[in-house]
mmCIF entry with sequence, helices, sheets and N, C-alpha, C, O atoms, coordinates in Angstrom:
data_MODEL
# 
_entry.id   MODEL 
# 
_entity.id                         1 
_entity.type                       polymer 
_entity.pdbx_number_of_molecules   1 
# 
_entity_poly.entity_id                      1 
_entity_poly.type                           'polypeptide(L)' 
_entity_poly.nstd_linkage                   no 
_entity_poly.nstd_monomer                   no 
_entity_poly.pdbx_seq_one_letter_code       MDIDDWESIWYREKLRQSADGDEYDCPYDSVSCFADDLCVQCEIDKVQRQS 
_entity_poly.pdbx_seq_one_letter_code_can   MDIDDWESIWYREKLRQSADGDEYDCPYDSVSCFADDLCVQCEIDKVQRQS 
_entity_poly.pdbx_strand_id                 A 
# 
loop_
_entity_poly_seq.entity_id 
_entity_poly_seq.num 
_entity_poly_seq.mon_id 
_entity_poly_seq.hetero 
1 1  MET n 
1 2  ASP n 
1 3  ILE n 
1 4  ASP n 
1 5  ASP n 
1 6  TRP n 
1 7  GLU n 
1 8  SER n 
1 9  ILE n 
1 10 TRP n 
1 11 TYR n 
1 12 ARG n 
1 13 GLU n 
1 14 LYS n 
1 15 LEU n 
1 16 ARG n 
1 17 GLN n 
1 18 SER n 
1 19 ALA n 
1 20 ASP n 
1 21 GLY n 
1 22 ASP n 
1 23 GLU n 
1 24 TYR n 
1 25 ASP n 
1 26 CYS n 
1 27 PRO n 
1 28 TYR n 
1 29 ASP n 
1 30 SER n 
1 31 VAL n 
1 32 SER n 
1 33 CYS n 
1 34 PHE n 
1 35 ALA n 
1 36 ASP n 
1 37 ASP n 
1 38 LEU n 
1 39 CYS n 
1 40 VAL n 
1 41 GLN n 
1 42 CYS n 
1 43 GLU n 
1 44 ILE n 
1 45 ASP n 
1 46 LYS n 
1 47 VAL n 
1 48 GLN n 
1 49 ARG n 
1 50 GLN n 
1 51 SER n 
# 
_struct_asym.id          A 
_struct_asym.entity_id   1 
# 
loop_
_struct_conf.conf_type_id 
_struct_conf.id 
_struct_conf.pdbx_PDB_helix_id 
_struct_conf.beg_label_comp_id 
_struct_conf.beg_label_asym_id 
_struct_conf.beg_label_seq_id 
_struct_conf.pdbx_beg_PDB_ins_code 
_struct_conf.end_label_comp_id 
_struct_conf.end_label_asym_id 
_struct_conf.end_label_seq_id 
_struct_conf.pdbx_end_PDB_ins_code 
_struct_conf.beg_auth_comp_id 
_struct_conf.beg_auth_asym_id 
_struct_conf.beg_auth_seq_id 
_struct_conf.end_auth_comp_id 
_struct_conf.end_auth_asym_id 
_struct_conf.end_auth_seq_id 
_struct_conf.pdbx_PDB_helix_class 
_struct_conf.details 
_struct_conf.pdbx_PDB_helix_length 
HELX_P HELX_P1 AA1 ILE A 3  ? ASP A 20 ? ILE A 3  ASP A 20 1 ? 18 
HELX_P HELX_P2 AA2 VAL A 40 ? GLN A 50 ? VAL A 40 GLN A 50 1 ? 11 
# 
_struct_conf_type.id          HELX_P 
_struct_conf_type.criteria    ? 
_struct_conf_type.reference   ? 
# 
loop_
_atom_site.group_PDB 
_atom_site.id 
_atom_site.type_symbol 
_atom_site.label_atom_id 
_atom_site.label_alt_id 
_atom_site.label_comp_id 
_atom_site.label_asym_id 
_atom_site.label_entity_id 
_atom_site.label_seq_id 
_atom_site.pdbx_PDB_ins_code 
_atom_site.Cartn_x 
_atom_site.Cartn_y 
_atom_site.Cartn_z 
_atom_site.occupancy 
_atom_site.B_iso_or_equiv 
_atom_site.pdbx_formal_charge 
_atom_site.auth_seq_id 
_atom_site.auth_comp_id 
_atom_site.auth_asym_id 
_atom_site.auth_atom_id 
_atom_site.pdbx_PDB_model_num 
ATOM 1   N N  . MET A 1 1  ? 5.729   -24.215 2.439  1.00 0.00 ? 1  MET A N  1 
ATOM 2   C CA . MET A 1 1  ? 6.206   -22.957 1.910  1.00 0.00 ? 1  MET A CA 1 
ATOM 3   C C  . MET A 1 1  ? 7.667   -22.783 2.304  1.00 0.00 ? 1  MET A C  1 
ATOM 4   O O  . MET A 1 1  ? 8.049   -23.028 3.448  1.00 0.00 ? 1  MET A O  1 
ATOM 5   N N  . ASP A 1 2  ? 8.454   -22.368 1.367  1.00 0.00 ? 2  ASP A N  1 
ATOM 6   C CA . ASP A 1 2  ? 9.872   -22.146 1.575  1.00 0.00 ? 2  ASP A CA 1 
ATOM 7   C C  . ASP A 1 2  ? 10.056  -20.878 2.426  1.00 0.00 ? 2  ASP A C  1 
ATOM 8   O O  . ASP A 1 2  ? 9.320   -19.905 2.261  1.00 0.00 ? 2  ASP A O  1 
ATOM 9   N N  . ILE A 1 3  ? 11.016  -20.894 3.311  1.00 0.00 ? 3  ILE A N  1 
ATOM 10  C CA . ILE A 1 3  ? 11.244  -19.748 4.195  1.00 0.00 ? 3  ILE A CA 1 
ATOM 11  C C  . ILE A 1 3  ? 11.612  -18.487 3.413  1.00 0.00 ? 3  ILE A C  1 
ATOM 12  O O  . ILE A 1 3  ? 11.259  -17.382 3.824  1.00 0.00 ? 3  ILE A O  1 
ATOM 13  N N  . ASP A 1 4  ? 12.306  -18.637 2.310  1.00 0.00 ? 4  ASP A N  1 
ATOM 14  C CA . ASP A 1 4  ? 12.655  -17.467 1.469  1.00 0.00 ? 4  ASP A CA 1 
ATOM 15  C C  . ASP A 1 4  ? 11.399  -16.860 0.847  1.00 0.00 ? 4  ASP A C  1 
ATOM 16  O O  . ASP A 1 4  ? 11.292  -15.637 0.755  1.00 0.00 ? 4  ASP A O  1 
ATOM 17  N N  . ASP A 1 5  ? 10.455  -17.685 0.423  1.00 0.00 ? 5  ASP A N  1 
ATOM 18  C CA . ASP A 1 5  ? 9.208   -17.165 -0.121 1.00 0.00 ? 5  ASP A CA 1 
ATOM 19  C C  . ASP A 1 5  ? 8.417   -16.457 0.963  1.00 0.00 ? 5  ASP A C  1 
ATOM 20  O O  . ASP A 1 5  ? 7.868   -15.379 0.735  1.00 0.00 ? 5  ASP A O  1 
ATOM 21  N N  . TRP A 1 6  ? 8.360   -17.063 2.148  1.00 0.00 ? 6  TRP A N  1 
ATOM 22  C CA . TRP A 1 6  ? 7.637   -16.462 3.273  1.00 0.00 ? 6  TRP A CA 1 
ATOM 23  C C  . TRP A 1 6  ? 8.244   -15.115 3.621  1.00 0.00 ? 6  TRP A C  1 
ATOM 24  O O  . TRP A 1 6  ? 7.521   -14.149 3.866  1.00 0.00 ? 6  TRP A O  1 
ATOM 25  N N  . GLU A 1 7  ? 9.579   -15.045 3.644  1.00 0.00 ? 7  GLU A N  1 
ATOM 26  C CA . GLU A 1 7  ? 10.253  -13.804 4.003  1.00 0.00 ? 7  GLU A CA 1 
ATOM 27  C C  . GLU A 1 7  ? 9.955   -12.694 2.991  1.00 0.00 ? 7  GLU A C  1 
ATOM 28  O O  . GLU A 1 7  ? 9.716   -11.550 3.377  1.00 0.00 ? 7  GLU A O  1 
ATOM 29  N N  . SER A 1 8  ? 9.967   -13.024 1.722  1.00 0.00 ? 8  SER A N  1 
ATOM 30  C CA . SER A 1 8  ? 9.695   -11.991 0.719  1.00 0.00 ? 8  SER A CA 1 
ATOM 31  C C  . SER A 1 8  ? 8.247   -11.502 0.795  1.00 0.00 ? 8  SER A C  1 
ATOM 32  O O  . SER A 1 8  ? 7.983   -10.310 0.634  1.00 0.00 ? 8  SER A O  1 
ATOM 33  N N  . ILE A 1 9  ? 7.316   -12.416 1.039  1.00 0.00 ? 9  ILE A N  1 
ATOM 34  C CA . ILE A 1 9  ? 5.908   -12.027 1.193  1.00 0.00 ? 9  ILE A CA 1 
ATOM 35  C C  . ILE A 1 9  ? 5.734   -11.170 2.443  1.00 0.00 ? 9  ILE A C  1 
ATOM 36  O O  . ILE A 1 9  ? 5.035   -10.158 2.407  1.00 0.00 ? 9  ILE A O  1 
ATOM 37  N N  . TRP A 1 10 ? 6.362   -11.566 3.544  1.00 0.00 ? 10 TRP A N  1 
ATOM 38  C CA . TRP A 1 10 ? 6.276   -10.822 4.786  1.00 0.00 ? 10 TRP A CA 1 
ATOM 39  C C  . TRP A 1 10 ? 6.831   -9.409  4.598  1.00 0.00 ? 10 TRP A C  1 
ATOM 40  O O  . TRP A 1 10 ? 6.231   -8.438  5.058  1.00 0.00 ? 10 TRP A O  1 
ATOM 41  N N  . TYR A 1 11 ? 7.953   -9.299  3.934  1.00 0.00 ? 11 TYR A N  1 
ATOM 42  C CA . TYR A 1 11 ? 8.582   -7.986  3.717  1.00 0.00 ? 11 TYR A CA 1 
ATOM 43  C C  . TYR A 1 11 ? 7.675   -7.094  2.851  1.00 0.00 ? 11 TYR A C  1 
ATOM 44  O O  . TYR A 1 11 ? 7.520   -5.909  3.146  1.00 0.00 ? 11 TYR A O  1 
ATOM 45  N N  . ARG A 1 12 ? 7.081   -7.646  1.799  1.00 0.00 ? 12 ARG A N  1 
ATOM 46  C CA . ARG A 1 12 ? 6.192   -6.863  0.938  1.00 0.00 ? 12 ARG A CA 1 
ATOM 47  C C  . ARG A 1 12 ? 4.970   -6.388  1.712  1.00 0.00 ? 12 ARG A C  1 
ATOM 48  O O  . ARG A 1 12 ? 4.557   -5.235  1.587  1.00 0.00 ? 12 ARG A O  1 
ATOM 49  N N  . GLU A 1 13 ? 4.394   -7.279  2.508  1.00 0.00 ? 13 GLU A N  1 
ATOM 50  C CA . GLU A 1 13 ? 3.204   -6.904  3.301  1.00 0.00 ? 13 GLU A CA 1 
ATOM 51  C C  . GLU A 1 13 ? 3.562   -5.853  4.344  1.00 0.00 ? 13 GLU A C  1 
ATOM 52  O O  . GLU A 1 13 ? 2.773   -4.941  4.594  1.00 0.00 ? 13 GLU A O  1 
ATOM 53  N N  . LYS A 1 14 ? 4.698   -5.960  4.938  1.00 0.00 ? 14 LYS A N  1 
ATOM 54  C CA . LYS A 1 14 ? 5.139   -4.963  5.928  1.00 0.00 ? 14 LYS A CA 1 
ATOM 55  C C  . LYS A 1 14 ? 5.259   -3.604  5.245  1.00 0.00 ? 14 LYS A C  1 
ATOM 56  O O  . LYS A 1 14 ? 4.806   -2.605  5.805  1.00 0.00 ? 14 LYS A O  1 
ATOM 57  N N  . LEU A 1 15 ? 5.840   -3.535  4.082  1.00 0.00 ? 15 LEU A N  1 
ATOM 58  C CA . LEU A 1 15 ? 5.957   -2.273  3.356  1.00 0.00 ? 15 LEU A CA 1 
ATOM 59  C C  . LEU A 1 15 ? 4.591   -1.738  2.961  1.00 0.00 ? 15 LEU A C  1 
ATOM 60  O O  . LEU A 1 15 ? 4.322   -0.542  3.077  1.00 0.00 ? 15 LEU A O  1 
ATOM 61  N N  . ARG A 1 16 ? 3.732   -2.635  2.493  1.00 0.00 ? 16 ARG A N  1 
ATOM 62  C CA . ARG A 1 16 ? 2.394   -2.221  2.057  1.00 0.00 ? 16 ARG A CA 1 
ATOM 63  C C  . ARG A 1 16 ? 1.606   -1.633  3.239  1.00 0.00 ? 16 ARG A C  1 
ATOM 64  O O  . ARG A 1 16 ? 0.947   -0.601  3.108  1.00 0.00 ? 16 ARG A O  1 
ATOM 65  N N  . GLN A 1 17 ? 1.685   -2.290  4.360  1.00 0.00 ? 17 GLN A N  1 
ATOM 66  C CA . GLN A 1 17 ? 0.933   -1.839  5.529  1.00 0.00 ? 17 GLN A CA 1 
ATOM 67  C C  . GLN A 1 17 ? 1.471   -0.509  6.043  1.00 0.00 ? 17 GLN A C  1 
ATOM 68  O O  . GLN A 1 17 ? 0.693   0.336   6.486  1.00 0.00 ? 17 GLN A O  1 
ATOM 69  N N  . SER A 1 18 ? 2.779   -0.307  5.993  1.00 0.00 ? 18 SER A N  1 
ATOM 70  C CA . SER A 1 18 ? 3.318   0.954   6.471  1.00 0.00 ? 18 SER A CA 1 
ATOM 71  C C  . SER A 1 18 ? 2.958   2.091   5.520  1.00 0.00 ? 18 SER A C  1 
ATOM 72  O O  . SER A 1 18 ? 2.822   3.239   5.942  1.00 0.00 ? 18 SER A O  1 
ATOM 73  N N  . ALA A 1 19 ? 2.805   1.773   4.245  1.00 0.00 ? 19 ALA A N  1 
ATOM 74  C CA . ALA A 1 19 ? 2.402   2.796   3.289  1.00 0.00 ? 19 ALA A CA 1 
ATOM 75  C C  . ALA A 1 19 ? 0.923   3.099   3.361  1.00 0.00 ? 19 ALA A C  1 
ATOM 76  O O  . ALA A 1 19 ? 0.512   4.240   3.148  1.00 0.00 ? 19 ALA A O  1 
ATOM 77  N N  . ASP A 1 20 ? 0.107   2.084   3.660  1.00 0.00 ? 20 ASP A N  1 
ATOM 78  C CA . ASP A 1 20 ? -1.342  2.253   3.728  1.00 0.00 ? 20 ASP A CA 1 
ATOM 79  C C  . ASP A 1 20 ? -1.842  2.636   5.115  1.00 0.00 ? 20 ASP A C  1 
ATOM 80  O O  . ASP A 1 20 ? -3.005  3.003   5.279  1.00 0.00 ? 20 ASP A O  1 
ATOM 81  N N  . GLY A 1 21 ? -0.965  2.551   6.110  1.00 0.00 ? 21 GLY A N  1 
ATOM 82  C CA . GLY A 1 21 ? -1.388  2.762   7.487  1.00 0.00 ? 21 GLY A CA 1 
ATOM 83  C C  . GLY A 1 21 ? -1.890  4.166   7.778  1.00 0.00 ? 21 GLY A C  1 
ATOM 84  O O  . GLY A 1 21 ? -1.368  5.152   7.258  1.00 0.00 ? 21 GLY A O  1 
ATOM 85  N N  . ASP A 1 22 ? -2.896  4.234   8.603  1.00 0.00 ? 22 ASP A N  1 
ATOM 86  C CA . ASP A 1 22 ? -3.405  5.529   9.009  1.00 0.00 ? 22 ASP A CA 1 
ATOM 87  C C  . ASP A 1 22 ? -2.530  6.113   10.092 1.00 0.00 ? 22 ASP A C  1 
ATOM 88  O O  . ASP A 1 22 ? -2.022  5.399   10.956 1.00 0.00 ? 22 ASP A O  1 
ATOM 89  N N  . GLU A 1 23 ? -2.360  7.411   10.036 1.00 0.00 ? 23 GLU A N  1 
ATOM 90  C CA . GLU A 1 23 ? -1.604  8.091   11.073 1.00 0.00 ? 23 GLU A CA 1 
ATOM 91  C C  . GLU A 1 23 ? -2.430  8.079   12.357 1.00 0.00 ? 23 GLU A C  1 
ATOM 92  O O  . GLU A 1 23 ? -3.627  8.362   12.331 1.00 0.00 ? 23 GLU A O  1 
ATOM 93  N N  . TYR A 1 24 ? -1.809  7.759   13.449 1.00 0.00 ? 24 TYR A N  1 
ATOM 94  C CA . TYR A 1 24 ? -2.484  7.771   14.726 1.00 0.00 ? 24 TYR A CA 1 
ATOM 95  C C  . TYR A 1 24 ? -1.528  8.287   15.779 1.00 0.00 ? 24 TYR A C  1 
ATOM 96  O O  . TYR A 1 24 ? -0.439  7.740   15.956 1.00 0.00 ? 24 TYR A O  1 
ATOM 97  N N  . ASP A 1 25 ? -1.923  9.328   16.475 1.00 0.00 ? 25 ASP A N  1 
ATOM 98  C CA . ASP A 1 25 ? -1.095  9.890   17.532 1.00 0.00 ? 25 ASP A CA 1 
ATOM 99  C C  . ASP A 1 25 ? -1.657  9.431   18.865 1.00 0.00 ? 25 ASP A C  1 
ATOM 100 O O  . ASP A 1 25 ? -2.754  9.817   19.267 1.00 0.00 ? 25 ASP A O  1 
ATOM 101 N N  . CYS A 1 26 ? -0.886  8.610   19.530 1.00 0.00 ? 26 CYS A N  1 
ATOM 102 C CA . CYS A 1 26 ? -1.301  8.095   20.833 1.00 0.00 ? 26 CYS A CA 1 
ATOM 103 C C  . CYS A 1 26 ? -1.160  9.217   21.876 1.00 0.00 ? 26 CYS A C  1 
ATOM 104 O O  . CYS A 1 26 ? -0.091  9.816   21.993 1.00 0.00 ? 26 CYS A O  1 
ATOM 105 N N  . PRO A 1 27 ? -2.211  9.500   22.619 1.00 0.00 ? 27 PRO A N  1 
ATOM 106 C CA . PRO A 1 27 ? -2.117  10.528  23.645 1.00 0.00 ? 27 PRO A CA 1 
ATOM 107 C C  . PRO A 1 27 ? -1.172  10.147  24.787 1.00 0.00 ? 27 PRO A C  1 
ATOM 108 O O  . PRO A 1 27 ? -0.774  10.994  25.586 1.00 0.00 ? 27 PRO A O  1 
ATOM 109 N N  . TYR A 1 28 ? -0.820  8.856   24.850 1.00 0.00 ? 28 TYR A N  1 
ATOM 110 C CA . TYR A 1 28 ? 0.078   8.378   25.911 1.00 0.00 ? 28 TYR A CA 1 
ATOM 111 C C  . TYR A 1 28 ? 1.498   8.152   25.375 1.00 0.00 ? 28 TYR A C  1 
ATOM 112 O O  . TYR A 1 28 ? 2.356   7.630   26.086 1.00 0.00 ? 28 TYR A O  1 
ATOM 113 N N  . ASP A 1 29 ? 1.738   8.544   24.130 1.00 0.00 ? 29 ASP A N  1 
ATOM 114 C CA . ASP A 1 29 ? 3.041   8.417   23.466 1.00 0.00 ? 29 ASP A CA 1 
ATOM 115 C C  . ASP A 1 29 ? 3.587   6.990   23.459 1.00 0.00 ? 29 ASP A C  1 
ATOM 116 O O  . ASP A 1 29 ? 4.789   6.772   23.616 1.00 0.00 ? 29 ASP A O  1 
ATOM 117 N N  . SER A 1 30 ? 2.698   6.033   23.277 1.00 0.00 ? 30 SER A N  1 
ATOM 118 C CA . SER A 1 30 ? 3.109   4.645   23.199 1.00 0.00 ? 30 SER A CA 1 
ATOM 119 C C  . SER A 1 30 ? 3.566   4.349   21.755 1.00 0.00 ? 30 SER A C  1 
ATOM 120 O O  . SER A 1 30 ? 2.831   4.603   20.801 1.00 0.00 ? 30 SER A O  1 
ATOM 121 N N  . VAL A 1 31 ? 4.748   3.826   21.617 1.00 0.00 ? 31 VAL A N  1 
ATOM 122 C CA . VAL A 1 31 ? 5.264   3.530   20.288 1.00 0.00 ? 31 VAL A CA 1 
ATOM 123 C C  . VAL A 1 31 ? 4.586   2.330   19.665 1.00 0.00 ? 31 VAL A C  1 
ATOM 124 O O  . VAL A 1 31 ? 4.675   2.127   18.454 1.00 0.00 ? 31 VAL A O  1 
ATOM 125 N N  . SER A 1 32 ? 3.913   1.537   20.469 1.00 0.00 ? 32 SER A N  1 
ATOM 126 C CA . SER A 1 32 ? 3.247   0.345   19.949 1.00 0.00 ? 32 SER A CA 1 
ATOM 127 C C  . SER A 1 32 ? 1.738   0.545   19.761 1.00 0.00 ? 32 SER A C  1 
ATOM 128 O O  . SER A 1 32 ? 0.982   -0.425  19.697 1.00 0.00 ? 32 SER A O  1 
ATOM 129 N N  . CYS A 1 33 ? 1.315   1.781   19.677 1.00 0.00 ? 33 CYS A N  1 
ATOM 130 C CA . CYS A 1 33 ? -0.107  2.089   19.544 1.00 0.00 ? 33 CYS A CA 1 
ATOM 131 C C  . CYS A 1 33 ? -0.390  2.531   18.118 1.00 0.00 ? 33 CYS A C  1 
ATOM 132 O O  . CYS A 1 33 ? 0.206   3.488   17.623 1.00 0.00 ? 33 CYS A O  1 
ATOM 133 N N  . PHE A 1 34 ? -1.318  1.817   17.453 1.00 0.00 ? 34 PHE A N  1 
ATOM 134 C CA . PHE A 1 34 ? -1.674  2.115   16.087 1.00 0.00 ? 34 PHE A CA 1 
ATOM 135 C C  . PHE A 1 34 ? -3.184  2.195   15.996 1.00 0.00 ? 34 PHE A C  1 
ATOM 136 O O  . PHE A 1 34 ? -3.886  1.710   16.882 1.00 0.00 ? 34 PHE A O  1 
ATOM 137 N N  . ALA A 1 35 ? -3.689  2.799   14.940 1.00 0.00 ? 35 ALA A N  1 
ATOM 138 C CA . ALA A 1 35 ? -5.139  2.986   14.777 1.00 0.00 ? 35 ALA A CA 1 
ATOM 139 C C  . ALA A 1 35 ? -5.868  1.657   14.790 1.00 0.00 ? 35 ALA A C  1 
ATOM 140 O O  . ALA A 1 35 ? -6.974  1.570   15.322 1.00 0.00 ? 35 ALA A O  1 
ATOM 141 N N  . ASP A 1 36 ? -5.271  0.613   14.214 1.00 0.00 ? 36 ASP A N  1 
ATOM 142 C CA . ASP A 1 36 ? -5.940  -0.684  14.166 1.00 0.00 ? 36 ASP A CA 1 
ATOM 143 C C  . ASP A 1 36 ? -5.455  -1.635  15.270 1.00 0.00 ? 36 ASP A C  1 
ATOM 144 O O  . ASP A 1 36 ? -5.934  -2.766  15.357 1.00 0.00 ? 36 ASP A O  1 
ATOM 145 N N  . ASP A 1 37 ? -4.532  -1.200  16.095 1.00 0.00 ? 37 ASP A N  1 
ATOM 146 C CA . ASP A 1 37 ? -4.004  -2.012  17.186 1.00 0.00 ? 37 ASP A CA 1 
ATOM 147 C C  . ASP A 1 37 ? -3.633  -1.075  18.346 1.00 0.00 ? 37 ASP A C  1 
ATOM 148 O O  . ASP A 1 37 ? -2.470  -0.714  18.523 1.00 0.00 ? 37 ASP A O  1 
ATOM 149 N N  . LEU A 1 38 ? -4.641  -0.695  19.124 1.00 0.00 ? 38 LEU A N  1 
ATOM 150 C CA . LEU A 1 38 ? -4.451  0.286   20.175 1.00 0.00 ? 38 LEU A CA 1 
ATOM 151 C C  . LEU A 1 38 ? -3.681  -0.303  21.353 1.00 0.00 ? 38 LEU A C  1 
ATOM 152 O O  . LEU A 1 38 ? -3.706  -1.508  21.605 1.00 0.00 ? 38 LEU A O  1 
ATOM 153 N N  . CYS A 1 39 ? -2.990  0.598   22.067 1.00 0.00 ? 39 CYS A N  1 
ATOM 154 C CA . CYS A 1 39 ? -2.347  0.177   23.310 1.00 0.00 ? 39 CYS A CA 1 
ATOM 155 C C  . CYS A 1 39 ? -3.431  -0.019  24.362 1.00 0.00 ? 39 CYS A C  1 
ATOM 156 O O  . CYS A 1 39 ? -4.588  0.339   24.140 1.00 0.00 ? 39 CYS A O  1 
ATOM 157 N N  . VAL A 1 40 ? -3.068  -0.571  25.479 1.00 0.00 ? 40 VAL A N  1 
ATOM 158 C CA . VAL A 1 40 ? -4.051  -0.900  26.533 1.00 0.00 ? 40 VAL A CA 1 
ATOM 159 C C  . VAL A 1 40 ? -4.751  0.366   27.011 1.00 0.00 ? 40 VAL A C  1 
ATOM 160 O O  . VAL A 1 40 ? -5.969  0.365   27.192 1.00 0.00 ? 40 VAL A O  1 
ATOM 161 N N  . GLN A 1 41 ? -4.010  1.428   27.216 1.00 0.00 ? 41 GLN A N  1 
ATOM 162 C CA . GLN A 1 41 ? -4.600  2.665   27.726 1.00 0.00 ? 41 GLN A CA 1 
ATOM 163 C C  . GLN A 1 41 ? -5.602  3.245   26.742 1.00 0.00 ? 41 GLN A C  1 
ATOM 164 O O  . GLN A 1 41 ? -6.679  3.673   27.156 1.00 0.00 ? 41 GLN A O  1 
ATOM 165 N N  . CYS A 1 42 ? -5.286  3.271   25.467 1.00 0.00 ? 42 CYS A N  1 
ATOM 166 C CA . CYS A 1 42 ? -6.203  3.770   24.442 1.00 0.00 ? 42 CYS A CA 1 
ATOM 167 C C  . CYS A 1 42 ? -7.410  2.869   24.304 1.00 0.00 ? 42 CYS A C  1 
ATOM 168 O O  . CYS A 1 42 ? -8.520  3.349   24.075 1.00 0.00 ? 42 CYS A O  1 
ATOM 169 N N  . GLU A 1 43 ? -7.206  1.556   24.442 1.00 0.00 ? 43 GLU A N  1 
ATOM 170 C CA . GLU A 1 43 ? -8.320  0.606   24.378 1.00 0.00 ? 43 GLU A CA 1 
ATOM 171 C C  . GLU A 1 43 ? -9.300  0.851   25.528 1.00 0.00 ? 43 GLU A C  1 
ATOM 172 O O  . GLU A 1 43 ? -10.516 0.801   25.337 1.00 0.00 ? 43 GLU A O  1 
ATOM 173 N N  . ILE A 1 44 ? -8.767  1.114   26.714 1.00 0.00 ? 44 ILE A N  1 
ATOM 174 C CA . ILE A 1 44 ? -9.616  1.403   27.882 1.00 0.00 ? 44 ILE A CA 1 
ATOM 175 C C  . ILE A 1 44 ? -10.398 2.697   27.631 1.00 0.00 ? 44 ILE A C  1 
ATOM 176 O O  . ILE A 1 44 ? -11.592 2.758   27.924 1.00 0.00 ? 44 ILE A O  1 
ATOM 177 N N  . ASP A 1 45 ? -9.748  3.719   27.098 1.00 0.00 ? 45 ASP A N  1 
ATOM 178 C CA . ASP A 1 45 ? -10.432 4.964   26.789 1.00 0.00 ? 45 ASP A CA 1 
ATOM 179 C C  . ASP A 1 45 ? -11.549 4.744   25.764 1.00 0.00 ? 45 ASP A C  1 
ATOM 180 O O  . ASP A 1 45 ? -12.630 5.320   25.889 1.00 0.00 ? 45 ASP A O  1 
ATOM 181 N N  . LYS A 1 46 ? -11.290 3.914   24.759 1.00 0.00 ? 46 LYS A N  1 
ATOM 182 C CA . LYS A 1 46 ? -12.270 3.626   23.737 1.00 0.00 ? 46 LYS A CA 1 
ATOM 183 C C  . LYS A 1 46 ? -13.502 2.947   24.331 1.00 0.00 ? 46 LYS A C  1 
ATOM 184 O O  . LYS A 1 46 ? -14.630 3.299   23.986 1.00 0.00 ? 46 LYS A O  1 
ATOM 185 N N  . VAL A 1 47 ? -13.294 1.983   25.215 1.00 0.00 ? 47 VAL A N  1 
ATOM 186 C CA . VAL A 1 47 ? -14.397 1.273   25.854 1.00 0.00 ? 47 VAL A CA 1 
ATOM 187 C C  . VAL A 1 47 ? -15.186 2.223   26.747 1.00 0.00 ? 47 VAL A C  1 
ATOM 188 O O  . VAL A 1 47 ? -16.414 2.147   26.794 1.00 0.00 ? 47 VAL A O  1 
ATOM 189 N N  . GLN A 1 48 ? -14.504 3.111   27.452 1.00 0.00 ? 48 GLN A N  1 
ATOM 190 C CA . GLN A 1 48 ? -15.198 4.066   28.322 1.00 0.00 ? 48 GLN A CA 1 
ATOM 191 C C  . GLN A 1 48 ? -16.039 5.041   27.497 1.00 0.00 ? 48 GLN A C  1 
ATOM 192 O O  . GLN A 1 48 ? -17.129 5.416   27.929 1.00 0.00 ? 48 GLN A O  1 
ATOM 193 N N  . ARG A 1 49 ? -15.571 5.454   26.342 1.00 0.00 ? 49 ARG A N  1 
ATOM 194 C CA . ARG A 1 49 ? -16.333 6.350   25.481 1.00 0.00 ? 49 ARG A CA 1 
ATOM 195 C C  . ARG A 1 49 ? -17.576 5.660   24.925 1.00 0.00 ? 49 ARG A C  1 
ATOM 196 O O  . ARG A 1 49 ? -18.599 6.312   24.719 1.00 0.00 ? 49 ARG A O  1 
ATOM 197 N N  . GLN A 1 50 ? -17.505 4.354   24.680 1.00 0.00 ? 50 GLN A N  1 
ATOM 198 C CA . GLN A 1 50 ? -18.610 3.617   24.106 1.00 0.00 ? 50 GLN A CA 1 
ATOM 199 C C  . GLN A 1 50 ? -19.715 3.340   25.116 1.00 0.00 ? 50 GLN A C  1 
ATOM 200 O O  . GLN A 1 50 ? -20.857 3.079   24.737 1.00 0.00 ? 50 GLN A O  1 
ATOM 201 N N  . SER A 1 51 ? -19.380 3.398   26.395 1.00 0.00 ? 51 SER A N  1 
ATOM 202 C CA . SER A 1 51 ? -20.415 3.081   27.383 1.00 0.00 ? 51 SER A CA 1 
ATOM 203 C C  . SER A 1 51 ? -21.081 4.304   27.959 1.00 0.00 ? 51 SER A C  1 
ATOM 204 O O  . SER A 1 51 ? -21.971 4.183   28.802 1.00 0.00 ? 51 SER A O  1 
# 
């Protein structure tokens, strides 16, 4: 795969995901916390709620 093709596909997917992404407010204000990719603290809270 040509790097230019990969870059254009990557850019389109990034835009698509940001448009389709669910809003998620991290209670710990982590900028890297998303509904489908939780930060460590939110992941720990999730596991504690499940047990």
